[in-house]
C-alpha positions in Angstrom: 110.3 107.3 90.1 113.8 105.1 90.1 113.8 103.1 93.3 110.5 102.0 93.8 111.3 98.6 93.8 113.5 98.9 96.7 111.1 99.2 99.1 109.1 97.0 97.8 112.4 94.0 97.8 113.3 94.6 101.3 109.7 94.0 102.7 109.5 90.9 100.3 113.1 89.5 102.4 111.2 90.6 106.0 110.5 87.1 106.5 107.3 87.8 107.5 105.1 85.6 104.8 104.1 83.1 106.2 103.3 84.3 109.6 100.7 87.0 108.1 99.9 84.9 105.2 96.1 84.1 106.5 96.2 88.3 106.9 96.9 88.6 103.4 94.5 86.9 102.3 92.1 88.7 104.4 92.6 91.8 102.3 93.2 90.4 99.3 89.4 89.2 99.9 87.7 92.8 101.2 89.2 94.2 98.0 87.7 91.5 95.7 84.2 92.1 98.0 84.4 96.0 97.4 85.2 95.6 93.5 82.5 93.0 93.0 79.9 94.3 95.4 80.6 97.7 93.2 80.2 96.7 90.3 79.3 93.0 87.8 79.4 90.0 89.4 80.9 88.5 86.3 85.1 89.6 86.4 84.1 89.8 82.8 82.3 92.6 83.3 84.1 94.1 86.0 87.8 95.3 85.2 88.2 96.7 89.0 86.6 93.1 89.9 89.6 91.4 87.2 92.6 93.3 88.6 91.5 92.4 92.5 91.5 88.2 91.4 94.9 88.8 89.5 96.4 90.5 92.2 95.1 87.4 94.4 96.1 84.8 92.5 99.5 86.5 92.2 99.6 86.0 95.8 98.2 82.1 95.7 95.8 82.8 97.3 93.1 79.5 96.4 90.2 79.8 94.5 87.4 78.9 97.0 88.9 82.2 98.8 88.3 84.1 95.7 84.9 82.5 95.1 84.0 83.2 98.5 84.2 86.9 98.3 82.1 87.4 95.2 79.6 84.9 96.7 79.3 87.6 99.7 79.3 90.7 97.7 76.5 89.2 96.0 73.9 88.9 99.6 75.2 85.3 100.3 77.3 86.5 103.5 77.4 88.9 106.4 76.1 92.2 104.8 79.2 94.4 105.5 79.4 97.4 103.9 83.1 98.9 103.4 84.3 101.6 101.8 87.3 102.9 100.6 89.8 106.0 102.8 92.9 107.7 101.6 94.3 108.7 105.0 97.4 111.7 105.1 99.9 112.2 107.7 103.8 112.5 107.8 106.5 109.8 109.5 110.1 110.9 111.2 111.7 113.2 109.8 108.6 114.4 107.8 108.0 111.9 105.8 105.1 112.0 103.8 102.8 108.8 104.3 99.7 107.9 102.4 97.9 104.8 103.6 95.0 103.7 101.8 92.2 101.5 103.8 88.8 99.4 103.2 86.4 99.9 106.7 82.9 98.6 107.4 84.1 101.8 110.6 85.7 104.9 109.9 85.7 105.5 113.2 87.2 102.7 114.4 89.7 102.8 111.5 90.3 107.1 111.3 91.5 106.7 115.4 93.7 103.2 114.4 95.2 104.3 111.9 96.1 108.2 114.2 97.2 106.2 117.1 100.1 104.2 115.2 100.9 107.5 113.1 101.6 109.0 116.9 103.4 105.6 118.7 105.9 105.9 116.0 107.0 109.3 116.1 104.6 110.6 113.3 101.4 112.5 112.7 98.0 112.2 110.8 97.3 115.6 108.6 94.4 116.5 106.9 93.3 115.5 103.8 95.1 116.4 100.3 98.4 117.1 102.8 100.8 114.9 101.4 98.4 113.0 98.1 99.7 116.5 95.6 103.5 114.6 96.2 102.4 111.4 94.7 101.0 110.5 91.2 98.9 107.1 90.4 100.3 104.5 88.3 99.7 100.7 87.4 103.3 99.1 88.0 104.3 95.9 86.8 106.7 93.9 88.3 108.6 91.5 86.4 111.9 89.1 88.0 114.8 89.3 85.5 115.3 85.7 86.3 112.5 84.9 84.7 112.9 87.0 81.4 115.4 84.6 78.6 116.2 87.4 76.5 118.8 89.9 76.9 118.2 93.5 78.9 118.9 95.4 75.7 116.0 93.2 73.9 113.8 93.4 77.1 114.6 97.4 77.2 113.0 97.7 73.4 110.1 95.3 74.6 108.8 97.7 77.1 109.1 100.6 74.9 107.2 98.9 72.4 104.5 99.1 75.3 104.0 102.5 75.3 104.8 102.9 79.1 105.0 106.2 81.5 108.4 105.4 82.6 110.7 102.5 82.8 113.1 101.3 85.7 116.0 98.7 85.3 117.3 97.3 88.6 119.1 94.1 89.2 116.9 92.7 90.0 113.6 92.9 87.7 112.3 95.4 84.9 109.6 97.8 86.7 107.1 99.5 83.6 104.6 102.2 84.9 101.9 102.5 83.1 98.4 104.7 83.5 96.0 103.2 85.6 93.2 102.5 82.6 96.0 100.9 80.5 97.7 98.4 83.7 95.1 95.1 82.2 95.7 95.9 78.6 99.7 96.2 78.8 99.5 92.9 81.6 97.8 91.2 79.2 100.2 92.0 76.4 103.4 90.4 78.5 101.3 88.2 79.3 99.6 86.0 76.1 101.6 87.8 73.9 105.4 88.5 74.6 104.9 84.8 77.5 106.4 86.9 80.1 105.6 85.9 83.9 105.0 88.9 86.2 105.9 89.2 89.7 103.5 91.8 91.0 101.2 94.2 89.0 99.2 97.4 90.9 98.0 100.4 91.3 100.3 102.3 93.6 101.3 105.7 94.4 104.5 106.6 93.1 106.4 109.8 95.0 107.4 111.9 92.6 110.5 112.5 94.9 111.5 111.1 97.5 113.5 111.8 101.4 116.9 110.4 102.4 117.5 108.8 105.5 120.2 107.9 107.5 120.3 106.4 110.4 118.2 105.3 113.7 115.2 107.0 111.8 115.4 104.3 109.3 114.2 101.9 111.8 111.5 104.8 112.8 109.9 104.8 109.4 110.0 101.6 108.6 108.5 100.5 112.4 105.5 103.1 111.0 104.9 101.0 108.4 104.0 97.7 109.6 102.4 98.8 112.3 100.1 100.7 109.7 100.3 97.0 107.8 99.4 95.5 109.5 96.5 96.9 110.5 93.6 94.6 109.2 91.5 98.0 108.0 94.5 99.1 105.6 94.6 97.9 102.2 98.9 99.2 102.1 101.1 101.9 102.8 103.1 104.7 100.4 106.1 106.5 101.4 108.5 109.2 100.0 111.3 107.6 101.8 114.3 106.5 100.6 117.3 104.9 102.4 120.4 102.8 101.2 119.3 99.2 101.2 122.6 98.4 103.2 121.3 100.3 105.8 117.3 98.8 105.6 118.9 95.8 105.7 120.2 96.3 108.9 116.8 96.5 110.9 114.6 94.3 108.7 
């Protein structure tokens, strides 16, 4: 699992946050709406909704937006009914790509995702063609600058949480847990140990990665960006890897 944070950190440094803040909020609202629609509208009784709200707050989404999404799910909105779909395909050089989407029009989204793959040198595959290469984890990231104890002590603290794995980079600690333990571990870190988290989310992590170089990096980045820009796409996961210095050239 080592190297997960590299692409994530590059995303944050691309300087697109301000320009796409509205798009991010729209996608988070949709995620909250779906979680509330599928379960109890009270976060205290709905684990998926609590996680969606925590994710939204980590992006500084206003409480009004969060409450509006929940009210919409309770029948006070336009009645949209979203379904969750996972698309699978291949990018340049055979990179495996998973696309998580929430859509109210399956045919429209499938056509758009297929076009994005084709336009950027990839191809949309059949269900199951690449998902076997990934494992679903709850992933918690903690910036080292937010931690007052030394690295060895922090590593022992994280190991006491019984994670599936941990990763230590120059900038952060990455904790991998089973998805059903994400909220529990998040609570322990925040409430018991008073540690500020950079992010906590359920993600698809590749078992192995494909290292690419040169122009292929730009092609893969362009495909990821095109897919992420689509309103129905919630997340994109790949088994792509490259040297950070090379990624920076195209970011």
